[in-house]
C-alpha positions as CSV (number, residue, x, y, z in Angstrom):
1,M,-26.8,51.9,59.7
2,V,-23.8,49.7,59.4
3,F,-26.1,47.0,58.2
4,L,-27.5,49.2,55.4
5,M,-24.0,50.3,54.3
6,A,-22.9,46.7,54.2
7,R,-25.9,45.7,52.3
8,K,-25.3,48.6,49.9
9,N,-21.7,47.5,49.3
10,Y,-22.9,44.0,48.8
11,N,-25.3,45.0,46.0
12,K,-22.6,47.1,44.4
13,N,-20.1,44.2,44.3
14,K,-22.8,41.9,43.0
15,M,-23.6,44.3,40.2
16,L,-19.9,44.6,39.2
17,W,-19.7,40.8,39.1
18,L,-22.8,40.5,36.9
19,K,-21.4,43.1,34.5
20,R,-18.1,41.2,34.1
21,T,-19.8,37.8,33.5
22,R,-22.3,38.8,30.9
23,G,-20.2,37.7,27.9
24,F,-16.8,36.7,26.5
25,T,-14.1,39.2,25.7
26,L,-12.6,39.4,22.3
27,I,-9.3,37.8,23.5
28,E,-11.2,34.9,25.0
29,L,-13.0,34.3,21.7
30,I,-9.8,34.5,19.6
31,V,-8.0,32.0,22.0
32,A,-11.0,29.6,21.9
33,L,-11.1,29.8,18.1
34,A,-7.4,29.2,17.8
35,V,-7.7,26.0,20.1
36,V,-10.6,24.7,18.1
37,S,-8.8,25.3,14.7
38,I,-5.7,23.5,15.9
39,A,-7.8,20.5,17.0
40,I,-9.7,20.4,13.7
41,T,-6.4,20.6,11.8
42,A,-5.0,17.7,13.8
43,L,-8.1,15.6,13.1
44,V,-8.0,16.3,9.4
45,Q,-4.3,15.4,9.2
46,M,-5.0,12.1,11.1
47,F,-7.8,11.3,8.7
48,T,-5.6,11.9,5.7
49,L,-2.8,9.8,7.2
50,S,-5.2,7.0,7.9
51,L,-6.4,7.0,4.3
52,N,-2.8,6.9,3.0
53,L,-2.0,4.0,5.3
54,A,-5.1,2.2,4.1
55,Q,-4.0,2.7,0.5
56,T,-0.5,1.5,1.3
57,S,-1.8,-1.6,3.1
58,Q,-4.2,-2.4,0.2
59,N,-1.4,-2.1,-2.3
60,A,1.0,-4.3,-0.2
61,L,-1.7,-7.0,0.1
62,L,-2.5,-6.9,-3.6
63,A,1.2,-7.1,-4.5
64,S,1.7,-10.0,-2.1
65,N,-1.3,-11.9,-3.4
66,L,-0.2,-11.4,-7.0
67,A,3.4,-12.5,-6.3
68,N,2.2,-15.6,-4.5
69,E,-0.3,-16.4,-7.3
70,K,2.3,-16.1,-10.1
71,L,5.0,-18.0,-8.1
72,N,2.6,-20.9,-7.5
73,Y,1.6,-20.8,-11.2
74,L,5.2,-20.9,-12.2
75,K,6.0,-23.9,-10.0
76,N,2.9,-25.8,-10.9
77,C,2.8,-25.1,-14.7
78,P,6.4,-24.5,-15.8
79,E,5.5,-25.6,-19.4
80,K,3.4,-22.5,-19.9
81,F,6.5,-20.2,-19.6
82,I,9.6,-19.6,-21.7
83,W,12.7,-20.3,-19.6
84,K,15.6,-18.4,-21.2
85,I,18.3,-20.3,-19.4
86,S,20.6,-19.8,-22.3
87,E,20.6,-16.0,-21.6
88,A,22.0,-16.5,-18.1
89,N,25.2,-14.6,-17.6
90,D,28.2,-16.4,-16.2
91,K,28.7,-14.2,-13.2
92,E,25.3,-14.1,-11.5
93,G,23.4,-16.9,-13.5
94,V,20.2,-14.9,-13.7
95,F,17.8,-15.5,-16.6
96,P,14.4,-14.2,-17.5
97,I,11.2,-16.4,-17.4
98,L,8.7,-15.1,-20.0
99,T,5.1,-15.6,-20.7
100,S,5.6,-14.9,-24.4
101,E,8.4,-13.9,-26.7
102,D,7.1,-10.4,-27.0
103,E,6.7,-9.7,-23.3
104,A,7.2,-6.1,-22.4
105,K,10.4,-5.1,-20.6
106,A,8.3,-3.4,-18.0
107,G,6.7,-6.7,-17.2
108,N,3.3,-8.3,-17.4
109,V,0.1,-6.4,-16.4
110,A,-1.8,-8.1,-13.5
111,D,-4.8,-10.1,-14.6
112,I,-8.4,-9.0,-13.9
113,P,-9.8,-10.9,-10.9
114,I,-11.4,-14.2,-11.7
115,I,-13.9,-13.9,-8.9
116,A,-15.7,-10.6,-9.4
117,P,-16.6,-8.3,-6.5
118,P,-20.4,-8.1,-5.7
119,D,-21.1,-4.9,-7.6
120,W,-20.0,-3.3,-10.8
121,A,-18.5,-0.2,-9.1
122,S,-16.2,-2.4,-6.9
123,F,-15.2,-4.5,-9.9
124,R,-14.2,-1.3,-11.9
125,N,-12.3,0.0,-8.9
126,Y,-10.5,-3.3,-8.4
127,K,-9.8,-3.6,-12.2
128,N,-8.2,-0.1,-12.2
129,I,-6.1,-0.8,-9.1
130,S,-5.0,-4.2,-10.4
131,Q,-3.9,-2.8,-13.7
132,K,-1.2,-0.5,-12.1
133,F,0.6,-3.7,-10.9
134,R,3.1,-5.4,-13.2
135,W,5.1,-8.6,-12.5
136,K,8.3,-10.2,-13.8
137,A,9.8,-13.5,-13.2
138,F,13.5,-14.5,-13.1
139,G,15.4,-17.7,-12.5
140,K,18.8,-18.2,-11.1
141,L,21.2,-21.0,-11.8
142,L,22.5,-22.5,-8.6
143,P,25.8,-24.3,-8.4
144,E,26.2,-27.4,-10.5
145,D,26.1,-29.8,-7.6
146,N,22.7,-28.4,-6.6
147,S,19.7,-29.9,-8.3
148,Y,17.4,-26.8,-8.0
149,Y,16.7,-23.5,-9.8
150,E,15.8,-20.4,-7.7
151,I,12.6,-18.7,-9.0
152,V,12.1,-15.0,-8.2
153,V,8.8,-13.2,-8.9
154,T,8.8,-9.4,-8.5
155,V,5.7,-7.2,-8.5
156,I,6.2,-3.6,-9.5
157,Y,3.7,-0.8,-8.7
158,K,3.6,2.9,-8.1
159,E,2.4,4.4,-4.9
160,F,2.3,8.1,-4.2
161,G,4.7,8.8,-7.2
162,R,7.3,6.3,-6.0
163,T,8.0,2.9,-7.6
164,K,7.7,0.0,-5.1
165,Y,8.8,-3.6,-5.5
166,Y,7.5,-6.7,-3.8
167,T,9.8,-9.8,-4.3
168,I,9.2,-13.4,-3.4
169,N,11.3,-16.4,-4.2
170,S,11.2,-20.2,-4.2
171,I,13.0,-23.2,-5.7
172,I,12.0,-25.7,-8.3
173,P,13.7,-29.0,-9.1
174,R,16.0,-28.9,-12.2
175,F,14.6,-32.1,-13.6
176,Q,11.1,-30.4,-13.9
177,I,12.5,-27.5,-15.9
178,D,14.8,-29.7,-18.0
179,K,11.8,-31.7,-19.0
180,V,10.1,-28.5,-20.2
181,I,13.2,-27.2,-22.0
182,K,13.7,-30.5,-24.0
183,K,10.2,-30.4,-25.4
């Protein structure tokens, strides 16, 4: 008899356990949904951040390449530029280096790439990106006992609504520029 009662209680407890484990409660579903939505939101934000970082990196690389290209061109072909040394002020000694007399004050637009990307869509994308970059060149008179000019190339571009600048500088011998000016 004790055995039958024990067995009866065992079945009763088993039935109660089965009733409780048939499904999820509403609170459990709401908590699970909240955890999943927080995780998805974090993933979307990380994806957006990585896209922004990729764009920033691409812009910095393009600005660096453009500045290096123009600086090397300035150093190797100074006769192709107009050196406005007469416009240098006495205090700082900075003067503009122009590509033409009617150069815009905002600077020169970056050139379309010489080596085209493999497909037309990439070329159009690169062309649109490169056209938002502008560059300017300046020279600086160093003290008279020094036989060099300092050349500064600045690339200007907008990124996420803010104007960014990338500046690079080098020196060039005075005799090389004096030769160009005397022509």
